[in-house]
N, C-alpha and C positions, 0 to 999 in steps of 0.2 A: 753646173753643179751635178755631182754624181748621185745616183740613187743609193740609199743606205743599204748596206749589206744586211741579210737577215740577222735579227737580234741587235743590230747596231742602234736602231731607234729606241730600244729599251734602256740603253745606257744613259747615265746622267739622271738628274732629278726631273721631276715633272715640268718645272718651269723651263729648263733647258730643252727638254723634248718638245714642248709647245713652241718655243722660239724657232727651233730647227724645222719643225713642221710648218710653221707660218712662212718661213723663208721659202721652203719648197712649194707649198700650195699657192702662195701668192705668185710665185714664178709660173707655175703651171696653169693657174686659173685666172690670175689677176686679183687685185684687192677687192674690187667691187663685187665680183661674183662669188667670193669666198665668204663662208659663214664661220662663226666660231665652232659650230658643230663639225664642219669640214676639217678644221685644224685639230680639234680634239680627236677626231677619228684617226687622222694621220699620225698623231702623237701617241695613240693608244692610251688616251686619258679620258676618263668620264667627262662629259660636257659640263657637268656641274662644277667640276674641279677647275675648269678654265677660269671661272669668275673669282676664284681664290687668288689667282696670280695676275689676271688681267680683267679689269672691270669692263673694258670696251675693246672693240676691234681696233680702234685707233691706238690703244696702248700696245697691242700686238704689232701693229704696223711700225710703231716707234722701236719696239724691241727687234723687229726684223731688220730695220735700217741699221740699228746698232750692231747686229750680228754681221751685216755686210761690212761695216766699218772695221770690226774686229778681224774679219777674214782678210780684208785688204792689208791691215797692219801685219797680220801673221805672214801673208804672202810676201809682202815687201821685205819683211824681216828675213825670211828664208832666202830671198833673192840677193840680199845684201851679202850673204856668205859667198857668192860667186866672185871670181877674181877681178872682174872689171865691169864698167858700166855697159859696154856693148854686149857682154855676156848676159848681164842682168836683163837688158831690154829684149834680147833675143829669147831668153827663157820666159819672159812675160808673154811674148807673142806665141811661143810654143805651148804655153799653158792655155792660152785662148783657143788655139787650134785643137788641142786635145779635147776640148769641150764642144767640138763641132756638131756632134749628133744631138746633144742637148740644145744647142743653139738652133739647129734645124727644126726641132720640135717646139721650142718655147721662146727662143730669142735669148738675148743676154740676160742672165739672172738679175743683174743690177740695173742695166739699161732699161729693161721693160718696166721695172718697178719705178725707176726715176721718171720715165715718161708718163706713167699713170699718175704718180703723185704730184707731178708738176702741174697737172690740171686743177689741183686743189690749192687753196691759199689759206690753209688753216694750220700750218706749221711743219708737217712732214716734208714738204717740198724744200724747205730750208735745210733740214738735216740731210736730205738726199744730195743737195748741191755741195754740202761740205765733204761728203764722201767722194764725190766725183772730183772735187778740187784736190783732195788728198792724192788721188791717183795721178792727176795732172802734175801736181807739185813734185811727187816722187819721180815721175818720168822726166820732168824738167831737170831735176837734180842729176839724173843720169846723163842727160845731154850736156849739162854744165860740166860734169866731170870729164866728158869727152872734149872739153874745150870749145864748145859751140856757143858763140855769142847770141845765137837765135834759139837758145834752149827752150824757152817757153813756147815759141811758135812751133818748134818741132814736136814738143810734147802734145800740144793741141792736135797737130796733124796725126800723130800716132794713135791717140785715143779716139779721135774722130774716125780714123780709118777702121779701127776695131769696131766701133759702134755701127759704122756703115756696113762692114762685111757681115756683122752679126744680124743686122736687119735684113739684108739681102739673103743670107743663108736661111733665115727663118721664113721670110716671105715666099721664097722659091722652094723651100724645103729641100735645099741642096747643100749638104755638108762639104762638097768639094770646093764650093766658093771659099769657105773658111780656109781650106788647105792651100789653095792657089794664092789667095790674098796673103796668107801667113808667110808663104815663101817669098812673095814680093816684098813684104815688110822686112823680112830678115835680110834680103839683098839690099834693101834701102838703108837699113841700119849699117850694114857692112860698108856701103858706099860713103857713108858719113864719117867713117873712121879712117878712110884712106887719105893720104896727104895730097 
């Protein structure tokens, strides 16, 4: 996730700014360490106004998961404009690699949230799994278009590889891990398209 440009955080309504701030602050600090005041400050919204839109932090968590779902849908929609499934998969990997500095500091924006929420069993963990499944399903669809009978297994392998390289990049604070593993994944995708 990229930092907002100056003035960008002020665009949109207060609710949208609060959701965007929640996504960013949950990624940077984690859900448990984040307070509603932290999110209000990041959104440049008075803390009292937060309660008008979200009565609890859990409602903000749900909104943040929804924002991730929407971002994934927008991303895959843009990728669908590319000419073929291998191009789409390689563009997906390239996008992950572009975020290597962020991954080195905070980990995968969605993976870290998913890991944290999975420790809870009060609802958000199910919504998170739906978003992760949507990524896997979209990826499997690309491998299916490539004519691969093992499309689902390949999708799992690609998404697992991304999550693994993201964890290592973050744990070792080394963005080059993301770059080298991204090159490896791109070569792997190319190898799957050769007869």
